[in-house]
C-alpha positions in Angstrom: 7.5 5.8 -0.3 10.1 8.4 -0.9 13.4 8.3 -0.7 13.2 9.4 2.9 11.1 6.1 3.6 8.3 8.3 4.3 4.9 7.9 2.3 4.9 10.3 -0.8 2.2 9.0 -3.0 -1.3 7.5 -2.4 -3.1 5.7 -5.0 -6.5 4.5 -3.9 -9.1 2.6 -6.2 -12.3 1.5 -5.9 -13.4 5.1 -4.3 -15.1 7.7 -6.5 -13.2 11.1 -6.6 -16.4 12.6 -4.6 -16.2 9.4 -2.0 -12.5 10.7 -1.7 -12.6 14.4 -1.5 -15.1 14.0 1.2 -12.4 12.3 3.6 -11.0 14.6 6.2 -7.4 14.1 4.8 -5.3 11.3 2.4 -3.6 8.9 4.6 -0.5 10.2 6.1 1.2 7.0 7.0 0.2 6.0 10.5 -1.6 3.1 12.1 -1.4 -0.3 9.9 0.1 1.5 6.8 2.8 3.0 9.1 3.4 -0.7 10.3 3.4 -1.8 6.8 5.7 0.6 6.1 8.2 -0.4 8.8 7.8 -4.1 7.7 9.7 -6.4 5.7 6.4 -9.3 5.8 3.1 -8.8 4.7 0.5 -8.1 7.1 -2.9 -10.0 7.6 -5.7 -8.9 9.7 -9.0 -9.9 10.2 -10.4 -7.2 11.8 -8.9 -3.1 11.4 -10.5 -2.2 14.7 -9.1 -5.0 16.7 -5.9 -4.9 15.5 -3.4 -2.6 18.5 -1.6 -0.7 15.3 -5.0 0.6 13.9 -5.5 4.0 14.9 -9.2 4.6 13.0 -10.3 6.2 10.6 -10.5 9.8 9.7 -14.1 11.4 9.1 -15.8 10.4 6.4 -13.3 7.4 5.4 -15.5 4.3 4.7 -15.8 1.9 7.0 -13.4 -1.1 6.4 -13.5 -4.6 8.5 -10.5 -7.1 6.5 -6.6 -6.2 5.7 -4.1 -7.4 3.5 -0.7 -5.4 3.5 2.2 -6.4 1.3 5.5 -4.4 1.1 6.9 -3.7 -2.6 10.7 -4.7 -2.0 13.9 -4.3 -3.8 16.5 -6.2 -1.9 16.6 -4.5 1.7 14.6 -1.4 0.6 10.7 -0.7 0.0 9.8 1.2 -2.6 6.0 1.1 -1.6 3.0 -1.1 -0.4 0.0 -2.8 -1.9 -2.7 -2.8 0.5 -6.3 -4.4 0.1 -9.0 -4.6 2.4 -12.5 -6.2 2.8 -12.5 -9.1 0.7 -15.1 -9.5 -1.4 -16.3 -13.2 -0.9 -15.1 -13.6 2.6 -15.0 -11.7 5.9 -11.4 -12.1 5.8 -8.0 -12.7 3.5 -6.4 -16.2 3.1 -2.8 -17.4 2.6 -3.8 -17.7 -1.0 -4.7 -14.1 -1.4 -1.2 -13.4 0.2 0.7 -15.3 -2.3 -1.0 -13.4 -5.0 -0.4 -10.3 -3.7 3.4 -10.8 -2.6 4.0 -11.9 -6.5 1.9 -9.2 -7.8 4.2 -6.5 -5.5 7.4 -8.4 -6.6 6.2 -7.6 -10.2 5.3 -3.9 -8.9 9.3 -3.7 -7.7 10.9 -4.5 -11.1 8.5 -2.0 -12.8 9.3 0.7 -10.2 13.0 0.0 -10.3 12.7 -0.4 -14.1 11.1 3.0 -14.5 13.3 4.8 -12.0 16.5 3.5 -14.2 14.9 4.9 -17.4 14.5 7.8 -15.2 18.4 8.3 -15.2 19.4 7.6 -18.4 20.8 10.6 -20.2 19.2 10.8 -23.9 16.2 8.9 -23.0 12.9 10.4 -23.1 12.7 10.7 -19.3 16.1 10.9 -18.0 18.2 13.9 -18.0 
């Protein structure tokens, strides 16, 4: 997420470049993604289509059933989010899955903050 709190970059894992290019447009931060952007808590949904926050998918987007989204937070600020769809061995995600992804989000928050600090440090390879 950008400094303005809007979706800045979306990284897709689990799809080929060709599959990604076929989708009408990249995510723009609506539906469940928006709900997660506005949330401090995880969102776990057994059926995306049945959730009132869902707005559907753009043309050529793969069908998705279950959803688990976790905000990446540092204090009171959301830095990004991790979300998973369609658990491989089950029809929906569990509380244990949620806890594991929350732990991963905590590590991601620390990594993002450290990267931003390095960018700000004068005299470093990445800093001003």
